[in-house]
N, C-alpha and C positions, 0 to 999 in steps of 0.2 A: 406526622407520615403514617403511611400507612406500611404494612410488609403484607406478602405473602408470601409463602413458601414455594417455591416454581418445581414444577420436575420437570428433569433433561433425560435427554438420550444420550449417550457417551458411546463412541464407536472404535474400538481398540485396533489399532494396525498393528502388525507384522513385521519384525525388523528380518533381515537378510543378506548379511556381510561381518562388520570389524563390531568394534564395542563400541556398544551402550552410551550416551553422556551421564556422565557422574553428576547430582544435583542434589543437594541435601533439600533437609526441610524447609519445608516451604514458609514465609510468615509474609500475612498482606502487613504494611505499613498501618500504624497505629489512623483511628482513623476520626474524626471531628473536627480535621482541616477547612479553610476556607479555600477554594479554590476558584480563581478566574479561568471558566470555558471561552476561546476564540470555535463559535460553529461554521465551516465554511457554510455559504446554502449558492445552489446553483438556482439562479431566477431569471428565468425567459433564455441562457443562454449566457447568462453575466458571473461571475462567479462573486460571490458577494461575503462579506464578515458580519455575523454576529454575535458582539460580547453576551455570554453569558454567565449571573454570580452565581455560586456554589458552598452550602457546608454539608454537612452528612447528614441533615436534614433537608434544606431549600434550597428547590434550583427555582430560579428566576432571571425574566430579561433583565437583559444592562439597556438600560436607554440612550447609555453613553455611545458614541461615533469610536470605531477600528482605528486607528491607524490606515491598515489595511487597506490600496484604493484599488473598488472594482475595477473585474475586466472583462470580456470574451474571455470564455470558457479557455485557458492555456491545454496546449499538447504540443509533446508528450509533459511530465510532471516527475519529479523524483523528491521523497520526502525519507527522512531524515527525523528522527528524532520532533524537535520543536522545528527545523529547515523543513523547508518547500520550497526547490528550486523548480522552475517554469519555464517551457519556452514559448512566448507569445509570439504567432507571427505579424508584424504592424505593415507589410506592404507586398505586391506580387512575389519580390527577388531578396525578402531578408526580413526579419527579423530581431525579438532581443532576449537575453537570459534575466532573470529574475530570481533572482535568492531570497525569500525570506525569514525572517527571527520570529518567533512569535514566541519567546520566551522573552525576549525585550524589543519586539516591533521595528526590530533595526531590518533597512533590506539594501538588496545592492541590484544595481541594471546596470548593463552594458548589450550594443547592439554588435550580433555576428551576422556572419556572411555579404556585409557588406561589399569587403573587397573581391568576393569571386563572380559579380557581375550577373551571374546566373537567375534565371525566373523559371528553374526549370527542376529545382531543388525541394526532397521534402527532410524534412526533422524525421527521425525515425526514435533518438531516447539522450534522453540527459540526465546526468547525475552529477554533481558535488563531491568532495572530498576535501579533504583538510588544508588541503593545499591552492585545490583549482575548480576546474570544473571542464566535463568533458559531454559531447554531444556529437552521435552518430549521425549520419545523416547520407541520404544518394543525391546524384545529379543524373535524369538522363539527358544524355548526347542523343538521342534520336536511335541509332540503333544497336545499340551497346547504353549501361548503366551503371553507371562507380559507384562506388560505395566507402564510405569514411568514417575515422573517428577526429573530432576534433580537440585538443589539448590546448588547451588555456589556463595563465592560471591564475592568481586569484583576482588581482584589479581585474581580467576581460583581454589583455593582452595575447594575442595568438602565439603559442609554442608551436605550434606543428602541424601540419591535416598529416594523420597516418592511414596507408591504404589502404581497402578490406577487401578481399577475393569475394567475398559471397552478401549477400545480404544483410544488415546489422538489424536485431530487432529488440537485442532490451542491454542494457551493462549494467555492472554491478562490482563494486571495489573492493577489495579487500587484504590486508598483507603488500601495502604498494603496489600491486596487479590488480588489472580494468579487466573482466573476465566481460568476454562480449561474445552474446549468446546469439547466431548469425541462422540464416535459412537458404539452403542451397536451393533453388525455387526453379534454376534452369538444367539442372543434371540428376542429380538425386531425391529433391526432394524433401529430404532429410534436416535435422539441425545439428549445426555446429556448435563446439565453445572454442574462440581463440582468445590466445592469453600475452596481455600486453605489459611487459616491467616498467612502470613506472619513473625508475630514475632513468634508462633509457630511451623510454616510447618504443621502443624496440620488441616485434613480436615474437613470442620465446614459445608457444606451443600452441598446436590445435589439435582439437579433438572430435572425434563424432560421436553424438550426443545422439542420433536413431530418427525414429518420427517421433511426431507430434509432443514437442518439448512445451507447453504452454508459460512459463516462466522461469525465472529464476533470483533472489535476491539472499540477501545474508545475514545469516539468521545472528542471533545475540551474541554466542559464539566466535564468532565471526567466520564462521562459514559457510560456504555458498551452500545456497539450498536450489535442486535443480526440481524442477516439478512436471508430473508426465500427468496425466487420467488417474492411472492404475498404479502408482509407486512416484517417491521423489527419491535421489542420490542426497547426498550427505558430501560433501568434495571438502575433504582437507586443501587451502590454499598455499600452503608450502607441497608438500608432497602429492598431492593430486591423487592424495589415496580416495576410496568410495567405498561412505555406508547405505547400502540399499533398506526400504522400508518401503512394503510389497503390503498394499490396499486388501483383504479381503473383498470380495465384491457385493457389493449393496452395505462398505462401511468405509468409502473415500470419503479423505477431509473433503475435498475438494476446493482447497484454500487458493488454487491456480485460478478460480470462475473469480477471485474478490476480486474491486477497482480500488478499497485501500486494502492495507493491514497496518496493526499496531502492535510493537511486543510489550508487555511488560519488564520488570526487572527482573522475575523470573523467566522470562524469554518462553513464553507462553504468545502465539500471533491471534490475537481480536479480528476478526473480518466474518463478512457476509458469506452465507454457500446456499447453495438451493436445496432445498429439505427430501428432494427422491420422494415425495409420496406419503411424507410423514405432516406434512401442513398444507392450508391451501397458498399459501400466500409462495411469491416467485421464489424471495430467498429467508432465511432468518439467520438470527445473532448468530454465532458461533465461536469456543477458540478451541485452537489446538496446542498441545500440549507435546513439546518435543523430548522433553523427558523419557515421557510416557507411552511416548505417542498414541496419542486418547484425547479425537476428536471432541467436545460436548458442542450438543445444539441448545438452543434455548427455545423450544417448539411454540410461539405465540399462546396456541391453544390448549398449551397445558399451565400456564401462569397468569392468564387473561382471562376473564368472562368473556363470553360474545357478546353483551351490551358495550364494552368496555371495547372489546377489537370492534367491533361495527363501527358503535357511535359516540362515546367517548374521546376515542384514540383517534377511531378514522383511518386505523393501519392500513394498509396497499401493500408496500413492497418495503426492505429494508434499503435502506443504500448506501451506511455508511455504520462502520465498527468500531470503537477506540475504545481508552482506559480512560479511569480517573486514579489514578497511582496516590495521592492523598488517601481519599478515600473509601481508595478497594471497591471501586463501583464499573463495571462495563456501562457505556455509556451508548446506547442504539438510536441511531438515527432512521427515520421513515418518512417516504410519502404516505398522505393522504388521500384514499381509495378516492376516486375523482374527480382530482384536482393535479395540477402540471405546476401549480405556485404555491402548493400549503406541504406543511412537511409539522415535525416532532422530533424529541428528544424522550428517550426512557432512561432511565436511569433503572441498574437491575446490580445485586451482591453477585458472586458467580461464587461455582464450587470453592473452602468445602460447603458453607450456609447458603446455598442463592435463594435468595428474595427480592421481588419488583420493590421499589421506591419509589419513582416517583416520574412526573413528565412532566414536561413543556409544550405546546405552538408555537411557532416559528413563519414568518413567511418565509417560504423558500424551503427549496428541497437539498435534505444534507446532503452537503457531500464531504464533508472530512472535519477532523476535532484537533484542538487543540488544546495541550492544561498546563497552566502557568500556576 
C-alpha cells in the first residue's frame, strides 16, 4: 500500500444565530475491516452496478454480478444511508418508483400515475420514509399548471394527493413532517417552504425563504439544512427555530452544488465541490464538518504527482464522494480525461491524518457508492 501525506485546504465559516451543536471527541472505527462496495456508474446513459472488494490494504474489482438491475438513468432520486429510491419514467404517461437497499440487495418496485391518465406530468422530487413514499409532481393543464405531492404507504398503495400552491422543487422528511421546498415562478421568483404533518397529511406551515435557495436536506441531527450560495440555515423541525451560518467571501463550502452527499457517523458531509481557483479540475473532493463549520478541500495537485494525475489515473473531474466507515477512508469517484465511458475510484484517509491509499479503474463514470 502506497501512502502519501495530503495537503488540504480548510475553509472556516461564521455562525450567526443560535447555539452551536454539541459534538464530543471524534474517533474513527478501528481500521482493517473487510468491506463490500457497490459502485454505481453511468455507462452511456445507463445506471449500472460494479461490485468491488475492499480491505484497509487492497481495493479490487469483484468479477461477480450485482443483483442491481441496470436501468436508464433515473430522475429524480433520493438517497438515505444504503437505500436509494428512484423514479423511472416508463411510458409517456406514467412511471415507477424503485427502492433499492444495497445492504441486503433487496428491492421494491411499483407503478405510479397510471390512475391519472395524464401525459403532461413531470415528476419533480421523490423520497422514502420509514412508513412510505412521497413524490412531488406537476401537471400541465394548458393555461395553468397544477402541483401536488402524492403520499403512498409502504406497499405503494395510493394514500392521497395533496394539492400545492407553488412549484415543488425538493423534499425532506424529519420529525414525522414532510418539508417541501417550493418556487414561486409566477409572482415573486422566491423560494418557500411548505410543511406537511404526516399523521394527517395536512399542510401546517408555509414560510418564505427568499431568493436563491439551492437545496434542502436532513443532517445527522435530524435537523433541516437549507442551503444558499452565501449561507445555510439549520432549522429545528419541531419549533422551526433557525440558526444561520454565514460564509466569508471565497470560503463558501458549496455543498449545494454536489450531485450526491454522504454523511459519516460523526455527521460530516462528503461531497464534490468546485475549487474556485485552487485546482485545474472542475470539482474536487470535499468534507464539511457541521460541528466546527469547516470545509476541507482535497486538492488533487496537493497529494498526487503530475504524472499520477495526468497519466496513471488520468483524472479529469470528480463525479462523486463517499465514505468507508469500516476503514475510515474517503472514496473519490472520477471521470478519466478524454473519455465519456471510463472512470476510477481513489481511496484517501481524511483528516486528522490525511493520506492517499490506492486506486482502481472502472468501466463507466462513478455516480454513487454504497458500503456494506
